[in-house]
N, C-alpha and C positions, 0 to 999 in steps of 0.2 A: 752418533756424535752427542746427541742430547744425554745419553746415558753416561758417556765419558765425562761430559761436562758436570753432571751431578756427582759423580764419583770424585772429580777433582775438588768441587766445592766442599764435599764431605771431608776430604782429606785436609783441606785448608782449615776448615772449622775445627777439626780434631787437633791440628797443630797449634792453632790459636788458643784453644781451650787448654792444651797441655802447657804451653808457654806461660799463660796467665796463671794456671795452677801452681806451677813451679816457681815462677819468678815475679808474678804480679804483686802489686802492693797489698798488704794484708796486715791489719791490726786487730788484736784481740785482747781481752782482759783475762789473763791466765789466773786471776784470783777467783773467777767464777767457774765452778764445777760441781758435779753431784758426788758428794763423798761416798755414798753407798756404791755407786757404779764404778768409781775409781778404785775402791777397795776390792770389788769383785775382780776387776782386771788385774789389780795388783797381786792378788792371791794366785790367780791363773798364771801370771808371769813368774811368780816364785816357783811354782810347780814345774813350769817348763824349764826354768833354769837349772833347778836341782836335778831334774830327770834328764837333763841334757837333750832338750828338744829345741834346737835353735830356730827352726822354721816356725813352730808354733809361737815361740817367743817373739819372733819378727812380727807376725800378724797381730798378736796381742798388743805389742808396743805401738803398731800403727794405729790400732783402735784407741789406745790411750792417748795418742797424740791428738786424735780428733776429739775425744771426749773431754780431756783435761785441758789441752792447750789450744783447742779450736783450729787445728791445722786443716787446710784443704786436702783432698784425697791423695794426690800424687805426692805432695810434699810430706805427708804423714809417713808414706813408705820410705822416702829418703832418709828422714830423721830416724825412723825405726831401724833402718839398716845399720846406721852408724852406732845406735845405742845397743843393738843386739851384738854387733861385732865387739864393742867395748866390753860387754858382759862376759863374752866367752874368751876374749884375750885375757881378761883378768882371771877368769875361772881356771885357765890352764897355767897360770903363773905360780911361781914358787917363792919369790922374794920381791922386795920393793922395786928393784930394777925391772924385773919382768912385769910387775903390775903396772908400772908407768908406761908400758907399751900401749895401754888402753887409752892414754891421755888424748892422742890425736883424734880419735873417734869421739871421745867425750867433749873436746873442744868443738868439733863439727856439730854435735848434737845440741849443745847449749847455744851455739851460734845460730842454729836454725830456730830455736825457741826465742832467742833475742829478736830475730827478725820479725817474729809474729807478735811478741809482747808489746802492749801499749806502754808498759812501765819498764824503763831500761834497767839493766843489771850488769854486773861485771862478769862477762863470759869466762875469762881465764879463772877467776876466783871460783865460780860456780863449778867448773869442771874439776879443778884440783880438790875442792872440798868434797865433791861427790866421790872421787877416788879415795880420799882420805878416810871417809867413813866406811867404804868397802874394806879398806885395809885393816882398820881398827876392828871391824866385825870378824874378819878372817883371822886376825891375830888377838883375839879378845882376851886370851890367857895372859898376854903380855901387858895388858892395859888395866888401869885402876877402874874401879866401879864408877860408873857415871861417864866415862870417857865416850862411850858410843852415843849416849844421849846427847852430850854436848856437841859431838861431831855432826850428828844429824840436825840438831837445832841450828848450828852454825851454817850448814849447807842451805837449809830452808830459808834462813834469814837473808842470805845473799840473793837468792833467787826472787824472793818476794819483797825485798827492801823493808824488812821489819826487824825490830830487836830480837836477838836470839832468845831472850828470856820468854818472849810471847810464843815461842815454838816449842817450849819444853814439854808440854802435854802431848803434843804431836810426837815428839821424839820418845817420850817414855812409853807411849802405847805401841809405837813401831818397834821399839826395843823388846817389849814384852812379846810381840808376835814372833820376833826372831828367836827369842829364848825358847818359846814353845817348839818351833821348828827344829832348832838345834838339839834341844834336849830329847825330843822324841826320835830324831834321826840317829842319835848316839845310843839309844836304848832299844833299837830294834826296828824302827821305821815309823813314818808319819802316816797315821790312819786318817780316814775320812773325817772322823770326829775331831781330830787335831786340826785339819784344814778348816773345818768350820769355826773352831776357836781362833784360829789365826785370822781368818776373814773378819771375825767380830772385832778382834783387836785392831786390825787394819781399818775397819770402818770407824772405830772410835778415833783412831790416829788421824784419818783424813777429815773427820768431822771437827776435830780440835784445830786442825790446820785451817779449815774453811772458816771457823769461828774467828780465828786470829787474823786472817787476811781479807775477810769479806769487805768489799767496798762499801763505803757509807753512801746510802741513797738519799 
């Protein structure tokens, strides 16, 4: 009986922890993050996406949720699942109508971030602008020079509640990283030295973002 009671207490404790982790009140400042660590994860996620490794992307996204957005453990996996599914729905799309099928998961992903963030932002706008820069990147040949940078800056501006002009350095460095990846992929394949260059560009990008949104102490 004593053993059965201990097991019951352990189960109840686990259920209580799970419920609090998933649904308990939580507030965090999403402007506080380590640019170098986020760039490392970002690079790893790019590789997983382009190499079509959804499971790896899922776990990397969950780690990013904890590192960048300060999610609790279980909640990080829920958000990562929606983000990973959105990415691969988009990857398999062929036109704007098919790309838009990623929106429900993007809405859910940004809604989860909004529940964590101490600073409010417009969830619907964040999701739509995220998808928009994905589309511009995919269809970059049909867009003018600078469109991708402006789309990236606009998406970050909504999430962090800052003017888009303050996000342009972040956007330029991120675009430069994409150009390295795309150019090398089109000319035979992305080498390890290329991934190192991509990570460095992403580190500069995230550092520029951190400089732009860092809370005043």
